[in-house]
N, C-alpha and C positions, 0 to 999 in steps of 0.2 A: 773441051767437052769430049767425053769418051764416046767412041763410035763402036759399032758392032764388032769390028775386027780388033779393036783394042783389048789388051789383056785386062784393063780396068773396068770394062763394060759390065754392069750389074753387080759390082762389088758393094759391100757395106761401107760407103763413104759418105761423109757429110762434110761440106766445105766449112771453113771457119766462118762464123757469123761476120757480117760487114755492116757498116753504117752507110747505107746508101739513101740517096734522096730520090724522089720521083717514084715512078712505078717500079717497084722492086722485081716484079714478074718479068720485066723487060730486060733487066740487068744481070740475070743469073742464067747460067747454062743448064740449070736443073729443070726438070719438068714441073717441080712445084717448090714452094717455099713456105716456111712458117715465119711470120713476121711478128716479133715481139711488140706488144702495145703497153706503153708506159705513160700513165697519166693522159690517156686518150690519144696519144701521138704514137706513130710507128717508130720502133727502135731498131734493134738488131735484126738482120735478115738471116735466117737459117736455111740455106739451100738444101733440099733433099735430093742427094745425088745417087743413092744406091737403092736397094730393095727392102732394107729393114733398118729401123732407127729406134733406139731406146732413149726415153726422156726420163731424167731423174737427177739425184744428187750425186750418184756414184761417179768415180773417176773414169770408168769405162763407158759411160753414157755418151751417145752421139750428141745430144743436146743436154748440156749440164746446167742445172739450176742450183746455184750455191746460196747458202744462207737462209733457205726457206725450210724450216723443220717440218712443215706440213707436207713436204714432197718426200717420197720414199727414195731409197737408193736407185732402184729400178721401178719407176712409177707407172710409165705407160709405153707402148710401142706404136709405131706407125709402120705398116707394111705396104709395099707397092705391089699391086696385082695388076699387071698390064698398065692401064691408064688410071686405075683407081688407087686411092690411098685410103687404107683402113686403119683406124685408131682403136686401140684396146687398152683397158686398164690391166696392169700386171699384178693385181692383188693388193693394191695400195690400201692403206687405211682410210684415206680421204677421197678416193675416187677421182674421176675426171669428168669434165662437163663440156658439152658442145652446145653452144648457143643458150647457155644457162640451164640445160637439162642434164642430169646425171646420165652417163653412158653405162649401159649394161651389156656386155658382150661386145662383139665387133660392130663398128660404126663407120660407114663410108664418109669421108670428109668431102664437102662441096665447096666450091669457090665462095669465099667470104664468111665461111664458118668461123666462129671464135672458139678456140680450144682453151680451156682453163686447166692448169695443172698447179695445184696449190694456190698461191696468190698470184701466179704468173698467167698472163693471157697472150695468146698467139692468134693471128688471123691466117687462115690457110689461103694461099694464092696459087694460081696456075700460071704457067707460061703460055702465052697466046701464040 
């Protein structure tokens, strides 16, 4: 885990997703995670390790969604502001949804929120 004195502290890093069982928020050094939901079950865990993350189909995205043509190359962003994580649509054609409601502008993610990007769903979790 990066510490204040570390050269990596606050960088735009996202750890590789993992297949973890149990409470994913207890197994990651990140302040927060996005946990993919597949057929009602938790899937890959995406630790949010830096300050800015891009979600989309593009190869340069931090969280990459492949094979879903309803997702733009750069579809959405999550920005960490202190202890808050703010999600925003990046001008995608299909938008983003939090808890089933379309997001317009910046929206703070809360523990347990479901973020939908195209056909993909993720649950926002915090480290306790």
